[in-house]
C-alpha positions in Angstrom: 11.9 -14.1 8.6 8.3 -12.1 8.8 5.8 -13.2 5.9 3.3 -10.3 4.9 0.2 -12.2 7.0 -2.3 -11.2 9.5 -0.6 -11.8 13.0 -2.9 -13.6 15.9 -0.5 -12.1 18.1 -1.5 -8.3 18.8 2.0 -6.9 18.4 0.4 -3.7 17.3 -1.7 -2.9 20.6 -4.6 -2.9 18.4 -6.6 -4.3 21.1 -8.8 -1.3 22.2 -9.7 -0.4 18.6 -11.0 -4.4 18.6 -12.8 -4.0 21.7 -14.7 -0.5 20.3 -15.7 -2.3 17.3 -17.0 -5.4 19.1 -19.1 -3.3 21.5 -20.6 -2.0 18.5 -21.7 -5.1 17.3 -23.6 -6.2 20.4 -25.9 -3.1 20.0 -28.9 -4.4 18.1 -30.3 -0.5 17.6 -27.5 0.2 15.6 -28.3 -2.4 12.6 -27.8 -2.3 9.8 -24.5 -0.8 10.4 -21.8 -0.6 7.9 -18.1 0.2 9.6 -15.2 1.5 7.3 -11.8 0.3 9.1 -9.4 3.0 7.1 -5.6 2.3 6.9 -2.8 2.4 4.5 -1.8 -1.0 2.8 0.6 -2.6 5.6 -1.1 -0.7 8.3 -2.4 -4.1 9.9 -6.2 -3.8 8.9 -5.9 -7.6 8.4 -4.2 -8.2 11.9 -7.2 -6.3 13.5 -9.8 -7.8 11.8 -8.5 -10.9 13.3 -8.5 -9.6 16.5 -12.2 -8.7 16.3 -13.2 -12.2 15.0 -11.4 -13.8 18.0 -13.3 -11.4 20.1 -16.6 -12.3 18.8 -15.9 -15.8 18.8 -14.8 -15.7 22.3 -17.7 -13.8 23.1 -20.2 -16.6 22.5 -22.9 -14.0 23.3 -25.3 -14.7 19.9 -23.1 -12.8 17.4 -22.1 -14.9 14.3 -19.1 -13.5 12.3 -18.4 -14.4 8.9 -15.1 -13.3 7.2 -15.0 -12.9 3.5 -12.1 -11.8 1.3 -12.9 -9.6 -1.6 -9.8 -10.3 -3.7 -11.3 -13.6 -4.2 -14.1 -12.1 -5.8 -12.2 -10.7 -8.8 -12.4 -13.4 -11.0 -16.2 -13.6 -10.8 -18.3 -11.8 -13.8 -20.7 -10.3 -11.5 -19.0 -9.2 -7.6 -22.5 -7.9 -6.3 -23.4 -11.9 -7.1 -20.2 -13.2 -5.7 -20.4 -11.8 -2.4 -24.2 -12.5 -1.9 -23.4 -16.3 -2.8 -20.5 -16.2 -0.8 -22.1 -14.9 2.3 -24.9 -17.3 2.0 -22.7 -20.4 1.4 -20.7 -19.4 4.4 -24.1 -19.0 6.4 -25.0 -22.7 5.1 -22.1 -23.9 6.8 -22.7 -22.1 10.1 -24.2 -24.6 12.9 -26.1 -21.4 14.0 -28.0 -21.0 10.8 -28.0 -24.5 9.5 -30.7 -25.9 11.6 -33.5 -23.4 11.6 -32.7 -21.3 8.0 -31.2 -24.1 5.7 -34.6 -24.2 3.5 -34.5 -20.2 3.3 -30.8 -19.7 2.5 -31.5 -22.4 -0.4 -34.1 -20.1 -1.7 -32.1 -17.6 -1.5 -29.2 -19.0 -3.4 -31.3 -20.2 -6.1 -32.7 -15.8 -6.0 -29.0 -15.2 -7.0 -29.2 -17.6 -9.6 -32.3 -15.7 -10.8 -30.3 -12.4 -10.5 -27.6 -14.2 -12.7 -29.9 -14.8 -15.5 -31.4 -11.4 -15.2 -28.1 -9.9 -15.7 -27.7 -11.8 -18.6 -30.9 -10.4 -20.4 -30.0 -6.9 -19.4 -26.4 -7.4 -20.9 -27.1 -9.8 -23.8 -31.0 -9.2 -24.4 -34.4 -10.8 -24.0 -34.4 -12.5 -27.0 -31.0 -14.1 -26.0 -32.1 -15.4 -22.6 -35.3 -16.8 -24.0 -33.7 -18.8 -26.9 -31.4 -20.4 -23.7 -34.5 -21.6 -22.0 -36.6 -23.0 -25.1 -33.6 -24.0 -27.2 -30.1 -24.8 -25.5 -30.1 -23.9 -21.8 -26.4 -24.8 -21.2 -24.7 -21.7 -21.4 -26.9 -20.4 -18.7 -26.5 -23.1 -16.9 -23.2 -22.9 -16.7 -23.4 -19.6 -14.8 -25.6 -21.4 -12.2 -24.5 -22.1 -8.5 -23.6 -25.5 -7.3 -27.0 -25.5 -5.8 -28.9 -25.4 -8.9 -26.5 -27.8 -11.0 -27.0 -30.0 -7.8 -30.8 -30.2 -7.8 -31.4 -32.1 -10.2 -34.1 -30.0 -11.9 -32.4 -27.4 -13.8 -35.1 -27.5 -16.0 -37.9 -26.7 -13.6 -35.7 -23.8 -12.6 -35.2 -22.7 -15.8 -39.1 -23.0 -16.3 -39.8 -21.0 -13.0 -37.4 -18.0 -14.2 -39.4 -17.8 -17.1 -42.7 -17.9 -15.3 -41.7 -15.2 -12.6 -39.4 -13.1 -14.8 -39.7 -13.6 -18.6 -43.7 -13.1 -18.2 -43.3 -10.0 -16.2 -40.4 -8.5 -18.3 -42.9 -5.9 -19.7 -42.9 -4.6 -16.2 -40.1 -1.8 -15.7 -39.6 -2.7 -12.0 -38.9 -6.3 -12.4 -35.3 -5.9 -11.4 -36.0 -3.6 -8.4 -38.8 -5.9 -7.4 -36.2 -8.8 -7.2 -33.8 -6.9 -5.0 -36.7 -5.6 -2.8 -37.8 -9.7 -2.3 -34.2 -10.3 -1.7 -33.9 -8.1 0.8 -37.2 -9.0 2.5 -36.5 -12.7 2.5 -32.8 -12.1 3.6 -34.0 -10.1 6.8 -36.6 -12.7 7.2 -34.3 -15.5 7.3 -32.1 -13.8 10.1 -35.3 -12.8 12.2 -35.8 -16.4 12.0 -32.9 -17.8 13.4 -33.8 -15.9 17.2 -30.7 -17.4 18.9 -28.7 -15.0 16.6 -28.7 -11.0 17.9 -26.3 -10.2 14.9 -24.5 -11.1 11.7 -21.2 -9.6 11.6 -19.4 -9.7 8.0 -16.2 -8.7 8.0 -14.9 -7.8 4.6 -11.0 -7.6 4.1 -8.5 -6.7 1.0 -11.5 -4.9 -0.9 -8.8 -2.1 -1.7 -6.8 -4.6 -3.7 -9.8 -4.9 -6.0 -10.4 -3.4 -9.4 -12.5 0.0 -8.9 -15.6 -1.4 -10.7 -15.1 -4.5 -8.3 -15.0 -2.1 -5.2 -18.0 -0.3 -6.2 -20.1 -3.2 -6.8 -19.3 -4.8 -3.4 -20.0 -1.8 -1.3 -23.3 -1.2 -3.2 -24.1 -5.1 -2.9 -23.7 -4.3 0.8 -26.4 -1.3 0.5 -28.8 -2.6 -1.7 -29.2 -6.4 -0.7 -27.3 -7.2 2.3 -27.6 -4.1 4.6 -30.9 -5.1 7.0 -31.6 -5.5 10.4 -29.0 -7.5 12.5 -26.3 -6.9 10.2 -23.1 -5.1 10.8 -20.3 -5.2 8.2 -17.0 -4.2 8.7 -15.2 -2.8 5.6 -11.1 -3.0 6.0 -9.9 -0.7 3.2 -7.4 2.3 2.3 -10.0 5.3 2.1 -8.0 6.8 -0.7 -8.4 3.7 -2.8 -12.4 4.0 -2.5 -12.4 7.3 -3.2 -10.5 6.8 -6.2 -12.7 4.2 -7.3 -15.9 6.5 -7.0 -14.5 9.0 -8.8 -13.6 6.6 -11.6 -17.1 5.1 -11.8 -19.1 8.8 -11.0 -16.7 11.4 -12.6 -17.1 15.2 -11.1 -20.4 16.8 -11.9 -19.6 20.6 -12.9 -16.4 20.5 -10.9 -18.0 18.7 -7.9 -16.8 15.8 -6.7 -19.1 13.3 -5.2 -16.7 10.6 -3.5 -17.3 11.8 0.1 -21.0 11.9 0.0 -21.1 8.7 -1.6 -18.8 6.9 1.0 -20.7 8.6 3.8 -23.8 6.9 2.2 -22.3 3.8 2.6 -20.4 3.6 5.3 -21.7 4.9 8.8 -19.0 4.6 11.2 -15.4 5.3 9.8 -12.5 4.3 12.1 -9.1 5.4 11.1 -5.9 3.3 11.8 -3.2 5.7 12.5 0.2 6.0 11.4 2.6 4.4 13.7 4.9 7.0 15.3 8.8 6.9 15.2 8.8 5.6 18.6 6.0 2.7 17.8 8.1 1.8 14.9 11.4 1.6 17.2 8.9 -0.8 19.6 7.8 -2.7 16.9 11.3 -3.3 15.6 12.4 -4.7 18.9 9.4 -6.7 19.2 9.7 -8.4 15.7 13.3 -9.6 16.6 11.8 -10.7 19.9 9.5 -13.1 18.1 12.3 -14.3 16.0 14.1 -15.7 19.0 11.7 -16.7 21.7 9.0 -19.5 21.5 5.6 -18.6 20.7 4.1 -19.1 23.9 7.0 -17.0 25.3 6.4 -14.3 22.9 2.3 -14.2 23.8 3.4 -14.0 27.5 6.0 -11.1 26.9 3.6 -9.1 25.0 0.9 -9.7 27.5 3.4 -8.5 30.4 3.9 -5.2 27.9 0.3 -4.6 27.3 -0.6 -5.1 31.2 2.2 -2.5 32.3 0.8 -0.2 29.4 4.5 0.0 28.1 3.7 1.0 24.7 1.9 3.9 25.5 4.5 5.7 27.5 6.6 8.7 25.9 9.9 6.4 25.8 10.9 3.4 23.6 11.0 0.0 25.0 14.5 -1.3 26.1 16.6 -4.2 24.9 17.0 -4.4 28.8 13.1 -4.3 30.0 12.6 -7.2 27.4 15.5 -8.9 28.7 14.4 -8.7 32.2 10.8 -9.8 31.1 12.3 -13.4 29.2 14.3 -13.8 32.3 11.7 -13.1 35.0 8.9 -15.1 33.0 11.2 -18.0 32.0 10.3 -17.4 28.4 12.4 -20.3 26.5 14.1 -19.5 22.9 13.4 -21.3 20.0 15.7 -24.2 18.9 18.8 -22.8 16.9 18.6 -19.2 18.9 20.0 -18.2 22.1 20.4 -15.3 24.3 23.6 -14.2 23.0 22.2 -14.5 19.3 18.9 -12.5 20.3 21.2 -9.9 22.1 23.7 -9.6 19.1 20.5 -8.6 16.4 19.1 -6.5 19.4 22.1 -4.8 19.4 22.7 -4.2 15.9 19.3 -3.2 14.8 19.2 -0.9 17.8 22.1 1.3 16.7 20.3 2.2 13.5 16.4 2.1 14.4 16.2 5.7 16.0 17.5 6.6 12.5 15.4 4.7 10.1 12.3 4.7 12.1 10.9 7.5 10.7 11.7 6.7 7.1 9.4 3.6 7.3 6.4 5.6 6.7 4.9 4.5 10.2 3.9 0.9 8.2 4.5 -2.1 10.1 4.6 -3.8 6.9 7.7 -1.7 5.7 9.3 -2.6 9.1 9.2 -6.2 8.3 10.2 -5.8 4.9 13.5 -3.6 6.6 14.3 -6.4 9.0 13.8 -9.3 6.2 15.9 -7.6 3.8 18.6 -7.1 7.0 18.7 -11.2 7.4 18.4 -11.7 4.0 21.8 -9.6 3.4 23.2 -11.2 6.8 22.9 -14.8 5.7 24.1 -13.8 2.2 27.4 -12.0 3.8 28.0 -15.3 6.0 27.9 -17.3 2.7 30.2 -15.1 0.5 32.5 -13.3 3.5 32.2 -15.7 6.2 33.0 -13.5 9.2 35.1 -10.8 7.3 32.3 -8.4 7.5 30.8 -6.4 10.2 27.0 -6.8 10.6 26.7 -3.2 11.9 28.3 -1.5 9.0 25.9 -3.5 6.6 22.9 -2.7 8.8 23.6 1.3 8.7 24.4 1.0 5.0 20.8 -0.6 4.6 19.4 2.2 6.9 20.5 4.9 4.6 19.2 2.9 1.3 15.7 3.3 3.3 16.5 6.8 4.2 17.6 8.2 1.1 18.3 6.2 -1.8 20.4 8.8 -3.9 22.7 9.6 -1.2 23.2 5.7 -1.0 24.1 5.8 -4.6 26.2 8.8 -4.2 28.2 7.2 -1.6 28.5 4.1 -3.6 30.3 6.0 -6.3 32.5 7.9 -3.6 33.6 4.8 -2.3 34.5 3.0 -5.7 37.6 5.2 -5.4 38.5 4.3 -1.9 42.1 4.7 -1.0 42.2 4.3 2.6 39.2 6.7 3.2 36.1 7.7 1.3 37.2 11.3 1.0 33.9 13.5 0.2 32.3 11.0 3.2 35.0 12.1 5.8 34.6 15.8 4.4 30.8 15.9 5.1 31.3 14.0 8.4 33.8 16.9 9.4 31.9 19.3 8.5 29.0 18.4 10.2 31.1 17.7 13.9 32.5 21.1 13.6 28.8 22.7 12.7 30.0 23.9 9.2 26.8 24.3 6.9 27.6 21.8 3.5 28.1 23.5 0.2 25.9 23.2 -2.4 27.6 20.0 -4.0 26.6 18.1 -0.5 23.2 19.6 -0.4 21.6 16.1 -0.4 23.6 15.2 2.8 22.6 18.4 5.1 19.0 16.8 5.8 18.0 16.1 9.2 17.7 12.5 8.6 21.0 12.1 7.1 22.7 14.2 9.7 21.2 11.7 12.5 22.5 9.0 10.2 25.8 10.3 10.1 26.1 10.5 13.5 24.6 7.0 14.3 27.3 4.1 15.2 29.6 2.9 13.8 30.9 6.2 13.4 33.6 7.2 10.8 32.4 5.0 7.9 34.8 6.6 5.7 37.4 4.5 6.9 35.9 1.6 5.9 36.5 -0.1 2.3 32.2 -0.4 1.5 33.0 -2.8 -1.3 31.9 -6.2 0.2 28.9 -4.3 1.8 27.6 -2.7 -1.5 27.9 -5.9 -3.5 25.7 -7.3 -1.1 23.1 -4.6 -2.1 23.8 -4.1 -5.6 20.3 -4.9 -6.6 19.3 -1.0 -5.3 21.7 0.8 -7.0 20.6 1.0 -10.2 16.9 0.2 -11.1 14.3 2.7 -11.2 12.1 0.0 -9.6 13.8 0.4 -6.3 12.7 3.9 -5.7 9.4 3.4 -6.7 8.9 -0.1 -4.8 7.7 1.4 -1.6 5.7 4.0 -3.0 2.2 4.6 -1.6 -0.7 4.5 -4.3 -0.9 8.3 -4.4 2.7 8.4 -5.3 2.3 5.7 -8.0 -0.7 7.5 -9.7 1.0 10.8 -9.4 4.2 9.1 -11.0 1.7 7.3 -13.6 0.0 10.9 -14.4 3.5 12.4 -15.1 4.5 9.3 -17.6 1.1 9.6 -19.4 1.1 13.3 -19.7 0.0 15.0 -22.7 1.7 17.7 -24.2 0.4 21.0 -22.3 -0.2 19.6 -19.2 2.9 19.4 -17.6 2.4 22.5 -15.4 -0.9 21.1 -14.6 0.9 18.0 -13.5 3.1 20.4 -11.6 0.5 21.9 -9.5 -1.1 19.1 -8.5 2.7 17.3 -7.4 2.8 20.2 -5.1 -0.3 19.4 -2.8 1.2 16.2 -1.9 3.4 15.7 1.1 7.1 17.1 0.5 8.6 13.6 1.1 5.8 12.4 -1.7 7.1 15.4 -4.1 10.8 14.3 -3.5 10.1 10.6 -3.9 8.2 11.4 -7.4 11.0 14.0 -8.6 13.6 11.4 -7.7 11.6 8.8 -9.9 11.4 10.9 -12.9 14.8 11.9 -12.7 15.7 7.9 -12.8 13.4 8.0 -16.2 15.0 10.9 -17.6 18.3 9.0 -17.6 16.6 6.4 -20.2 15.2 8.9 -22.2 11.5 7.1 -21.0 10.8 10.6 -20.5 11.7 13.9 -21.9 12.6 17.5 -20.9 9.0 18.8 -21.1 8.8 17.3 -17.9 12.1 17.8 -16.5 12.3 21.4 -17.4 9.5 22.1 -14.9 10.6 20.1 -12.2 14.2 22.0 -12.8 12.4 25.4 -12.6 10.5 24.5 -9.2 12.5 22.3 -7.4 15.7 23.6 -6.3 17.1 20.3 -4.7 16.7 18.7 -8.1 18.8 20.9 -10.3 22.1 19.3 -9.1 20.6 16.0 -9.9 19.3 16.6 -13.2 22.4 18.7 -14.5 24.4 15.5 -13.7 22.1 13.5 -15.9 22.4 16.2 -18.7 26.4 15.6 -18.4 26.1 12.2 -19.3 23.6 13.1 -22.3 25.2 12.5 -26.2 25.6 14.9 -28.2 22.8 13.8 -30.3 20.7 14.7 -27.4 21.1 18.5 -27.7 19.2 19.1 -30.8 16.7 22.0 -31.8 13.7 20.8 -30.2 15.7 20.7 -26.5 16.2 24.5 -27.0 13.1 25.9 -25.7 13.0 23.4 -22.7 16.7 24.2 -22.0 16.1 28.1 -22.0 13.5 27.7 -19.4 16.1 25.9 -16.9 18.3 28.4 -17.7 16.2 31.4 -17.1 15.4 29.6 -13.6 19.1 29.6 -12.4 21.3 31.3 -15.2 24.4 31.0 -13.1 24.3 27.4 -12.7 23.3 26.5 -15.9 26.1 28.6 -17.6 28.4 26.2 -15.8 26.3 23.3 -17.4 26.5 24.8 -20.6 30.5 25.0 -20.6 31.1 21.6 -19.3 28.9 20.4 -22.3 31.3 22.7 -24.4 34.3 21.1 -23.1 33.2 17.6 -23.7 31.9 18.5 -26.8 28.4 17.1 -26.2 26.7 20.7 -27.4 27.0 22.8 -30.4 28.0 26.4 -29.5 25.0 27.4 -31.6 22.7 25.5 -29.6 24.3 27.1 -26.0 23.9 30.7 -27.7 20.3 30.3 -28.4 19.6 28.4 -25.3 21.4 31.6 -23.3 20.3 34.5 -25.1 16.3 33.2 -25.7 13.9 35.5 -24.2 10.7 34.2 -25.8 10.4 30.9 -24.4 8.2 28.4 -26.3 5.7 25.8 -23.8 5.3 23.4 -26.4 7.4 21.4 -28.8 7.6 17.8 -29.7 8.9 15.9 -26.6 11.8 13.4 -26.8 11.1 9.6 -26.2 7.6 10.4 -26.0 
């Protein structure tokens, strides 16, 4: 199994990126510098940061590296103070700084405490702070750092604060002056440590924080810490930063400032590209290799691949090539594994990796999750069914689940009527084999990805009783969460925008949806249709989807066929009339089926099919 942790072994072959960034940190003329390491969640940003940190530590050329996790600041009242305090305490524990700058670090920590109290004055008012100082100081003391509490001179510190800050509180620039003094003293402290040529501060997981925390952290870097001899490397999903900026600083006269804001803080943006389908295939093969051979042997394997530039060639890594390296380098297998078990796992995954690789979004984390799911089900299969299961079939079905969850669920429905074969799947496979175009009924199965899946091994799946395999994957058969579990942040926000859509905003949401990538549009539509099944969204959302997305019409019709008679009331007429006008022939067929089932009144049908003045605003069911 693979944990969602940064890897110390460069399986993604990001070393050139790490070396490039480290080279920038060696040039003192470029400081102060903030590097933005951009990549989506799961792209391998943390692994790259770890490579950078290793390179800096190994070089021993006067560069000191401090690593901070921004997510840990989420519980602090003030994120600016949190990052400053965390950095200073980390410097105090560093030998290079401890010997020559301990006194100044302690002084800077005290100034951070003053900044905390200063914020109390701004937030709660000057009389509150004076009362704390002259009466009961404990409420403020509880917010001071360990440095202040352990010094034994809390009252002296509070009196010092009173003398330095309260007495000058009438000056409008007191807070600004304190920021300036902190910057000056921080820069002086770095200059005093002549053995340190550059301080590199790595900040990870910033995109996991709330928008307010993201902005506070970036502003703390810019206002307080970005001085000579400093380089900050911030790993983040650029879309999340832009979202945070837009939340804190809304558009002015229709002009978004997010790009200008980010450019002001981050001088050197470096984007981690998504992995190509070929890269994903290679990564899956390496993950399986890592599962079977020892840690030292795996390091040897990676080095051999890297030295021979096997990852940057046009063709994918082959099982035979990996096996040859393992044999030639006399790599050892882990306890409990063997060459035969390694070969068996590679053989199974290799059959479907070309099919599934393009559906894993070029994301290493998704590749790990895919393999984790496979090995969990493999273990469950052995416990439930012993050897009475074909792992290649299980892997192929898992691939379909990843590629197109709707097709996966449809195959489950078809397989429930298995009588020696799955008739619908047989018809689809035969038509594709003969080069015959699929009917609209099977339009879902006509996409290149599913066609490729149908042709992958094992073939003629329609001859198999798949009930055991669907039993192992039953958690994916009904829940809407299984559709949205792999959504990108942008897709989640778009889905949320539809769910929270106000009356009259439906068409605007559709226009926003159309600006997304086609696969994202399809994902959002699928999720909305699932919500429609449970009436958590209504026809006011589904009708525009029906009109604008032809591929969704058959699925929406199926949901409507399952709706009870009580659903089709007068308020549904305007929306269904809109759908009727988009595709009269298909919708007439739907209405006839509903009438045959007794699910809709004749009067309602007549008004839907004859209505010309389609309303666009009615009360929505389920909102």
